[in-house]
C-alpha atoms as one frame of an Amber mdcrd trajectory, in Angstrom:
protein
  54.710 150.222  70.427  54.988 153.435  68.313  55.599 156.837  69.986  52.842
 159.228  69.459  54.254 162.786  69.697  51.262 164.724  69.798  49.530 162.887
  72.777  48.556 164.469  75.985  51.328 164.794  78.590  53.994 163.510  75.983
  57.251 165.435  76.499  58.545 167.941  74.013  61.912 166.233  74.000  62.238
 163.204  71.888  63.699 160.614  74.264  63.770 157.570  72.104  64.989 157.916
  68.518  62.434 157.035  65.914  65.124 154.793  64.573  65.700 152.921  67.890
  61.722 152.553  68.166  61.766 151.558  64.472  64.483 148.821  65.132  62.540
 147.577  68.246  59.288 146.946  66.416  60.639 145.468  63.560  62.599 142.815
  65.803  59.282 142.424  67.980  57.219 141.963  65.034  59.544 139.110  64.070
  59.098 137.574  67.472  55.353 137.884  67.036  55.225 136.111  63.751  57.495
 133.422  65.011  55.382 132.859  68.068  52.337 132.718  65.597  53.851 130.206
  63.479  55.236 127.769  66.242  51.764 127.613  67.940  50.345 126.638  64.258
  53.087 124.200  63.790  52.412 122.681  67.067  48.992 122.220  66.394  49.107
 120.923  62.711  51.650 118.455  64.039  49.345 117.046  66.898  46.481 116.878
  64.283  48.795 115.202  61.801  49.744 112.609  64.434  46.146 111.836  65.804
  45.144 111.350  62.093  47.918 108.971  61.492  47.017 106.777  64.581  43.177
 107.101  63.387  44.069 105.725  60.339  46.192 102.706  61.085  43.299 101.842
  63.695  40.889 102.167  60.950  42.628  99.936  59.141  43.289  97.318  62.011
  39.524  97.518  62.382  38.975  96.928  58.697  41.336  93.686  58.494  39.874
  92.395  61.673  35.982  92.828  60.297  37.067  90.881  57.132  38.771  88.449
  58.933  35.502  87.699  60.826  33.517  87.433  57.454  31.763  84.256  57.189
  33.512  83.381  54.199  36.633  83.023  56.022  35.017  79.770  57.483  34.084
  78.380  54.014  36.921  79.771  51.695  40.618  78.472  53.203  42.393  80.784
  50.172  40.134  83.755  51.647  40.806  82.815  55.224  44.707  82.992  54.349
  44.614  86.080  52.752  42.501  87.923  55.300  44.859  86.590  58.131  47.814
  87.826  56.019  46.054  91.189  55.725  45.308  91.553  59.577  48.892  90.468
  60.334  50.047  93.112  58.342  47.751  95.888  59.329  48.785  94.971  62.739
  52.257  95.563  62.098  51.645  98.758  60.618  49.698  99.963  63.426  52.861
  99.080  65.566  55.266 100.580  63.674  52.857 103.915  63.290  52.511 103.909
  67.135  56.449 104.196  67.063  56.690 106.642  64.688  54.265 108.886  66.379
  55.603 108.509  69.965  59.254 109.493  68.291  57.561 112.526  66.760  55.937
 113.390  69.992  59.057 113.288  72.082  61.425 114.834  68.889  59.134 117.337
  67.488  56.088 118.107  69.453  57.304 118.462  73.082  59.918 120.740  71.897
  57.632 122.867  69.766  55.438 123.165  73.287  58.334 123.872  75.335  59.527
 126.524  72.660  56.092 128.080  72.799  56.198 128.532  76.796  59.170 131.046
  76.285  56.995 133.546  74.646  54.688 134.786  77.497  57.846 135.358  79.509
  59.567 137.509  76.255  56.167 139.323  75.891  56.061 140.386  79.873  59.679
 141.795  79.071  58.148 143.722  76.136  55.278 144.912  78.196  57.639 146.048
  81.414  59.686 147.928  78.900  56.862 149.702  77.774  55.713 150.854  81.094
  59.129 151.962  81.654  58.878 154.097  78.720  55.496 155.469  79.883  56.832
 156.566  83.249  59.929 158.194  81.636  57.905 160.108  79.396  55.692 161.090
  82.165  58.259 162.012  84.464  60.362 163.747  81.481  57.159 165.750  80.482
  57.044 166.824  84.500  60.694 168.023  84.530  60.102 170.022  81.225  57.240
 171.791  82.883  59.519 173.362  85.555  62.111 173.913  83.098  60.033 176.305
  81.311  58.892 178.151  84.510  60.577 181.155  85.998  63.363 179.955  88.035
  62.561 180.896  91.244  63.581 179.165  94.480  60.595 176.809  94.969  60.678
 176.025  91.373  64.302 175.262  91.380  63.586 172.936  94.290  61.043 171.251
  92.432  62.819 171.082  89.372  65.758 169.249  91.057  63.300 166.884  92.637
  61.679 165.967  89.290  64.872 165.455  87.687  66.018 163.124  90.633  63.104
 161.171  90.231  63.538 160.905  86.611  66.786 159.765  86.608  66.354 156.054
  87.943  63.444 155.894  85.627  65.477 156.859  82.349  68.026 154.255  83.849
  65.539 151.577  83.901  64.067 151.979  80.609  67.381 152.403  78.892  68.545
 149.144  80.668  65.269 147.437  79.649  65.504 148.470  75.999  68.897 147.914
  75.545  68.551 144.222  76.844  65.553 143.639  74.069  67.282 145.367  71.422
  70.654 142.830  72.056  68.464 139.576  72.979  65.614 139.608  70.454  67.810
 139.200  67.340  69.793 136.573  69.191  66.417 134.792  70.318  65.082 135.255
  66.770  68.147 133.659  65.206  68.689 130.922  67.700  65.376 129.196  66.321
  67.283 127.466  63.756  69.611 125.778  66.081  66.710 124.717  68.212  64.513
 123.371  65.752  66.948 121.397  63.126  67.157 118.463  65.197  63.733 118.200
  66.030  62.955 118.411  61.967  65.780 116.054  61.204  64.209 113.663  63.913
  61.099 113.875  61.966  62.522 112.961  58.373  64.257 109.867  59.943  61.141
 108.687  61.737  59.325 109.010  58.458  61.767 107.372  56.518  61.843 104.291
  59.000  58.281 104.119  58.817  57.810 104.199  55.204  60.814 101.748  54.840
  59.087  99.241  57.019  55.615  99.862  55.279  57.560  99.238  51.994  58.615
  95.543  53.335  55.300  94.624  55.133  53.254  95.368  51.866  55.831  93.669
  49.587  55.427  90.565  51.946  51.740  90.884  51.582  51.590  91.321  47.819
  53.730  88.264  47.457  51.295  86.419  50.267  48.155  87.033  48.218  48.867
  87.889  44.828  49.013  84.313  43.656  47.629  84.890  40.535  50.028  87.876
  39.513  47.286  89.643  37.922  47.653  93.360  36.942  45.339  96.043  38.155
  43.791  96.258  34.706  42.872  92.410  34.520  41.670  92.259  38.161  38.953
  95.209  37.452  37.834  93.259  34.523  37.836  90.393  36.370  35.543  92.138
  38.964  33.340  93.821  36.226  33.032  90.073  35.001  31.805  88.748  38.359
  29.474  92.001  38.609  27.911  91.277  35.350  27.443  87.734  36.459  25.643
  88.709  39.750  23.343  91.288  37.841  22.215  88.708  35.450  20.789  86.815
  38.318  17.058  87.271  38.319  16.355  88.329  42.016  18.862  91.258  41.028
  17.449  91.742  37.598  15.361  95.296  37.018  11.695  94.741  36.694
């Protein structure tokens, strides 16, 4: 977007001040970064919800596999525990699906719609750049006639060049002013646009994890009959494993 003062065909007169061009580039750079960040966030949110769904579906699959284990036919206590686990995993999956649907509507879809605005913005910047190049070209053309000897034919061509330049200059100035006015407004509006989405994301997560606490608390009450600590369970598992290792069929040669 920078103006190149020594480029062939450029006018001698500086038609856009360095301050204006610097302000324009600064504002547009902020919007380009915002576009990149919005696209990245949209992509990451989709990956996150897909991973959430995959996790809960995998948990349901594991609980279903455990429930179909032959041990369930032989041990009533094990059957009851696995039934409780399977019920809890299916409840978790249901709440997870609700959470993902809510995030899709309140976060992912708005992010996608917001990203869809940037192509129009970028096109407006391209039109401004094209208008600037036309402005420079015609300004340079007018300057060439201004430098020539003021003969009749030259004055006619100078008048024609200035008439041709005037609407092009006005078009550029209008496009430039519009972008300089509206780019900062667009950038600052991001907070008002995204705040409801992020608040909805937090609420969806709070509701989900509150329900998960209830589900797993109930599951713990159902299967934790012995009331053993994690350390006690670990020692019990090691003891059972030692008994298995003592069997002749698994003993080392």
